[in-house]
N, C-alpha and C positions, 0 to 999 in steps of 0.2 A: 507816727506820732500825732496825737490829736491837736487840732488848732486851739488857739486861745478861746475862740468862740465855742468850740465843741466842749472844752473843759468847763466853761461857764454854764452851758446848757445842761451838761451831765449833772453838775452839782446842784443847779437850780431845780431840776426835775426831781432829784433825790430829796432835796429840801421840801419841795411841795408834796411829795408822797408822804413824807414823815409828818408834815403839818396835818395832812388829811387822816393820819392813822390814829387809832384809839390807843389806850395805854398799853395794849398788848402787841402793837405793831400791825394791826389789821385795819384795812380801809375798804370803803365801798366804792366800786367803780362808778364814776360820775355818769356814765352812759347807761349801763344796764342794771346797776345796783348789786352786782355780784361782789361778795366779800372775799378778800384774799389778803395774804401777808404782803406788806409793801415791797418786800424783796422780789416778789413774783409779779409785781404790777409795774406799769409804766407811768411816767409823768406826761400824760397826754395833753396835747395842745388843742384848744377849740379852734382858734385861728392858727393856721400853719406856722410852724417854727421858721419857715422861710420869711415870714413877715417880721422883720427886725424890730419894729416898734412894739410888738406884743410878745416877742419870744421869751422875755423874762418878766412878764407881767403876771402877778399872782392870780388875777381874775381869769387868766387865759390858760392856766396849767393846773390840772387836778389829777388825783390818782385815777388810773384807768386800767382795766384789765387788758391783757395782751390781745385777746380776741377782738375786743371793740377797737383798740388802737391799731391793730394789724389788718386782719382780713376784712373787717368792717370799715376800714379807712376812717376811723374815729367815731363811727356811729353818730354822725353829726347832728341829726335831728333830735335824737334822745339826749345827746350832750347839751344841746341848746335848751331843751325843755327843763333839764335838771339845773342848768345855770340860772334860769329864770327864778327857780325857787331858792337857790343858794345865794345869789348875789343881787337879784332883782333886775328889772328892765333897764333902769338907768345905767348901771355899771356894765351890763351886757351890751347895751347900745354903744357905750364908750369903746369897748373892745372891738366891736364890729366896725365902728367909725374909724378907729385907728387903722384897722386892716384895709378898709376901703380908701382912706386917705393915702395910705402907702402905695396904693395902686393908681393914684391920680384923681380921686374924687374930690372936687373942690367943695361940694356940698358937705361931705363928711368932714373935711378939714375945717370948715367954718363952725361946725358943732363942737369941735374939740377945744379944750382949755389951751392956754399958751404953753403950759408945761408939756401937754400931750402932743401939741404941734411940733415942739422941739424934738420929742422922741421919734416922731415920724420923719423929720427932715435931717436928723443928725445921725451919722454912722459912728458906732463905737469903734474905738481903736483896740488893738491887741492888748495893750497895757490895761485898759479899762476892763476888758473881758477877764484878764488874769486876776485883777483885783476882785472882780465879782465872783470868780470861781473860788477864791480863798474865802471870801465872806460867806458864800452859800455853803461851802464845806464846813466852816466853823459852825454856822447856824444848824445845819443838818446834824452834825456830830453832837451838839448840845441837846437837840430834841431827841436824838437816838438814846443818849444817856438818860435823859429825863423819862422817856417812855420805855426804856429798856428794849430798844429795837436792835436786833442783831442781823 
């Protein structure tokens, strides 16, 4: 049985793939640019999903082909280059700072907003993860209906 966190991650990744999809349910891999149906793609994390502060951050999770997310371990350099054009340096730096702060970087922590510092220092409880799983499932279902994604 999946944990509350795993349920939230699964629904969030599905939600993010659907957000990235066009009206026909196809999305471009954030790393290599390959186009595929969202059902055949992953919700790939730029910063590892092990980093709790960014695991459910929209700027950190994008549609990614299984080859880039699997054998290429995220195709990190291409992913970062694409993020620069999608979200810009300031938002990308925020995601990177949150990950570095989570690993103990005081300099990165100082650059974060108060709200982001809270994300770095506060651990979600199972109840929060379950609520988030329900929310992202609902949002993903709405997008699927809107875009006719099956």
